[in-house]
Phi, psi and omega in degrees: 000132182258133177247134174257114179270126180238114181290149178300144188298324186254016183296305183297312178303321180294319179296318179297322181296319178295320178299312181297323178296318179295317179297323180295319179295319179298316179298322179295316179297317178298320179297318178295319180297317179295322178295318177295321178298322178294323178293319178294323184287326184228077180293139178065222179282167182294124182266154178294148180265168180291352182274358180248160178295138175271110182303322181295319179293321178293320177301316180295324179293318177296319178301316179295321181293316179294322176299320178295317179298321178295321179296318178296315180296322180297321178290320183292316186259005177062046174285146176225145177052044180268153175231140182233130173259114185251124178239119185250131178247115178256140176295148182296338182287352186298328183289348179265356181283144178291147178298150183263137180287336182238168181304137179291139183262132178241125183225148178292139178238027177219180184248021184287140182279336180231147180281066181229141178090210181273113183254146175250127179231135177263124180251130185216150170251117189255010178211173180101179183294334181219105178278157180202166174208152178211158179256137180236158176244130178236128178253126182237121173253119185253127178244127181195162176283132180229167179274135175230163180283124178289328176215172181297133178248117182280161178300146180066018175268135178279129183286135171229172187298331183290344182269359189244148168219169183244140181216139179272121183230162176248129179248130178244009177221156178290109185222139179281134178208161178250143181243341183237137181305323182294347178284340186233335183297133180092354180263152180271138175285131179265359178203168180284131180245120184285160177301131179084355180283143178297133177280108178260136177304337179287347178271358187240156175298138184296137179248107182280118173275338176227132180245148182304132177091349181271158179282138180230161175262121179266122180249122178245127179223142179198134178053040176082356179256148184222140177223151180230153175205170182258152179209177179241126178290134180258000175199163177290154179208137175259175181307126176081357181275153175268133178224166176271134180227137178260123177292123183294328184282314185260347183068007179282139178265127182234169173259135182217159181258130178290122184248334182195179179299115178072016181230141176226155178242138180287156182256128177250000000 
């Protein structure tokens, strides 16, 4: 006996409809989950990612570098009880720069002898998939006690302690000034210095602490360790100046900073 099986006419379409309905519900649920995940990942407005430079961290690094430069200058020029107001201006584009794989390098981009006034600093990333560099402006106002003329000092007058007084002033430009009496006492004034005027070493006859051809003590210090050796000065030098010195032992010529009578410190 033969049977002819005839499927219901609307069986397949109904089955397909149920499948599509189930898939649509699954897709809706996935969409909601992905949307919630997106909200959790980026709350509020789009936040910077770890792949970009952190402006706050860069600002802190610049602050630390300028503080270090001030500390070095204070030791070199014998500043005491100084205060510095440091204002750093970063370009707005800094937040779009890629993060650097190695420590960021900060270098002076001006010719100022002291870190006072408007300073130019070049900040650069020198390694990684994308190197970059940018220029920043740092403003430093330095307040400290300095020497001023107690009374008028005429030209060719030898400075003594009675002609000096101390006054706390704020400098917003790179300017030469003296802070310790021993820096100026015994030197001749090369110009007239008015009462209350800052005593600048540039107004005085140069006082050589090291003279060309004389033997000097070379002091090298780093990370708390110190070593000394003897050398021969190849040029005259005043307090804080850089001069060429020949190491007596190795005969190598180096650059060093005059720190005291017959003494120089190596530059690192």
